[in-house]
KEMIMI-910071 format. One line per 5 residues: number of its first residue (from 1); their letters; for each residue x, y, z of C-alpha. Coordinates in steps of 0.02 Angstrom, whole numbers, plus 32768, in hexadecimal, padded with zeros to 4 digits. Each point is the difference from the previous one (the first is absolute). Layout:
residues N
NUM	A	X/Y/Z  ...
//
This chain:
residues 182
1	MLRPA	ACCE/C69B/A743  7FF8/8071/7F5F  80B8/7FDE/7FCC  7FD7/7F58/7FAF  7F78/804B/7F9A
6	VSRAA	8067/8093/7FD0  808E/7F8F/7FC6  7F86/7F9A/7F94  7FBF/80A9/7FB5  80B0/8031/7FD4
11	RVGIR	801D/7F55/7FAB  7F69/8013/7F93  801E/80B0/7FCE  7F87/8061/806E  803F/80B3/801A
16	PNHLT	7FE6/806B/8098  7F89/8073/7F9A  7F90/7F6D/7FD9  7FE7/7FE3/80B9  7FEB/80BA/801F
21	TLAIG	7F7C/8007/7F76  7FA9/7F62/8040  7FF8/804D/80B0  7FA8/809C/7FB4  7F86/7F85/7FAD
26	VSALA	7FDC/7FA4/80A9  7FE5/80A5/804F  7F86/8033/7F78  7FAA/7F57/801E  7FF5/8027/80B1
31	GGAVL	7FB7/80A6/7FE5  7F7E/7FB7/7F8D  7FD4/7F7D/8088  7FEF/8089/8082  7F85/805C/7F88
36	AGSKT	7FA1/7F5B/7FEE  8004/7FE8/80B3  7F99/8096/8018  7F6F/7F9F/7FB5  8037/7F4D/803C
41	PEILF	805B/8011/80A2  8042/7F4B/8000  8070/8025/7F72  8065/806E/807A  803C/7F68/8057
46	VIPIL	807D/7FE2/7F69  804E/80AA/8014  8084/7FCE/807D  803E/7F78/7F91  800E/806F/7F67
51	YVVRM	8061/8084/8073  8071/7F6F/8034  8026/7FD2/7F4F  801B/80B7/7FD0  8083/8015/8094
56	ALNAM	8056/7F5D/7FC8  8010/803F/7F57  8041/80A3/803D  8089/7FA7/8061  8021/7F8A/7F6F
61	DGLLA	8021/8087/7F82  8080/804F/8071  8056/7F54/8028  8005/7FD3/7F47  8048/80AB/7FD3
66	REHAM	8087/8001/8086  8031/7F4A/800A  8000/7FDE/7F45  8056/809C/7FBD  7F5F/804A/7FB4
71	TSRTG	7FFB/80A8/804B  7FDB/8093/7F8C  7FC8/80B8/8010  7F63/7FD7/7FA0  7FDB/7F70/8071
76	AMLNE	8020/806F/809D  7F85/807F/7FBB  7F7F/7F81/7FCF  8010/7FB4/80B1  7FE5/80AA/805F
81	IGDVV	7F71/8043/7F8A  7FBA/7F45/8005  7FFB/8005/80C0  7F98/80A4/800B  7F93/7FD7/7F70
86	SDAIA	7FE0/7F52/8050  7FD2/8049/80A4  7F88/8080/7FB1  7FA3/7F79/7F90  7FFD/7F87/8090
91	YLPFA	7FCA/8069/8088  7F9C/808D/7FC0  7F6F/7F92/7FD4  7FDD/7FF1/80C2  7FAC/80AD/7FED
96	VVAPD	7F73/7F9B/7FAC  7FF5/7F78/807F  7FFE/8082/8094  7FB0/809C/7FB5  7FE8/8051/80A4
101	AAWLV	80BE/7FF9/8018  8035/8023/7F4C  805C/809E/802C  8068/7F9A/8081  8021/7F7F/7F80
106	VTVVV	8046/8087/7F87  8061/804D/8091  8051/7F60/8037  802E/7FD9/7F44  8048/80B2/7FE5
111	IGLIG	8067/7FF9/80A0  8043/7F56/7FC6  802F/8046/7F5B  8057/808A/8059  805A/7F85/806D
116	EVAAL	803D/7FA3/7F69  803E/809A/7FB1  8058/8033/80AC  8052/7F53/7FFE  8059/8036/7F67
121	AASDD	8013/80B7/8006  8044/7FF4/80B5  809B/7FAD/7FBD  8094/8057/7FA7  8055/7F5C/7FD8
126	GRRRN	7F73/7FA1/7F9F  7FD7/7F95/8091  7F51/8002/803C  7FC5/8028/80B8  7F8C/7F79/8034
131	DGPLG	7FE1/8043/80AF  7F5D/7FD4/804B  7F85/7FE5/8050  7F92/7FF9/7F66  8063/7FC4/7F63
136	KSDRA	7FC0/7FB2/7F61  7FEF/7F4D/8047  7FA6/8045/809E  7F81/805C/7F90  7FE2/7F68/7FA2
141	LAFGA	7FDD/7F9B/809F  7F90/8089/8044  7F9D/8012/7F64  7FF1/7F43/7FFC  7FBE/800C/80B3
146	LAVLA	7F82/8084/7FC6  7FC3/7F8E/7F74  7FE2/7F73/807B  7F9F/8077/8078  7F98/803D/7F6E
151	AAGLQ	7FDD/7F50/7FCA  7FD2/7FD3/80AC  7F7D/808C/8008  8069/8069/8080  7FF6/80A5/7FA5
156	SVIAP	7FF9/8063/80A2  80BD/7FDD/8027  8041/8038/7F54  7FFE/80C3/8019  805A/7FEF/80AD
161	MLVVL	8083/7F8C/7FB5  801E/807C/7F73  801D/808A/8078  8087/7F99/8059  804A/7FD2/7F57
166	AGLGI	8003/80B7/7FCE  805A/8031/80A6  807A/7F6B/7FE8  8025/803A/7F49  8028/80B0/803C
171	VTIWN	8075/7FBD/808A  8055/7F9A/7F71  801A/809E/7F92  8048/8055/809A  8076/7F6D/8029
176	RATGA	803A/7FF4/7F4E  8022/80B8/7FF1  8055/801F/80A8  805F/7F5C/7FEB  8045/8040/7F59
181	CS	8030/80AB/804D  805A/7FBC/8095
//
């Protein structure tokens, strides 16, 4: 589904770093929308769409780099840093939407960032360990669901859901570390 768009992007001169930077921008837009959603909850209904766009861009930058011979060390670094920056700016604003669970939001985001570092650090050959159960796309889906719940006025389920996400994130770190060591 993304390959035709990636091929068109390559033909018009779009580089993987352009898509990575755009994904960071979409994450910033999502973070801003989450902040706005603390005052106008209906805005939160657009968050899942923004997360899908972000994840598509994340997939497309890698496809473009690999399938069109555009890989570079700079691009790899921008991609990895962009992923963790994007997570932080897209998800940390939920602390404002759910102030009673702000510490849980921060905890889940930090655990997710550690999980992304573990995906890289656990490998001695430069390949990522993407063991689950809570990878980057899963977090986007979960935070998209949190946005919909908050928009629907179901604040009471946010904290328990964040506790589950924290637990799944810890299991993910464990799986990535032990998988790399076996």
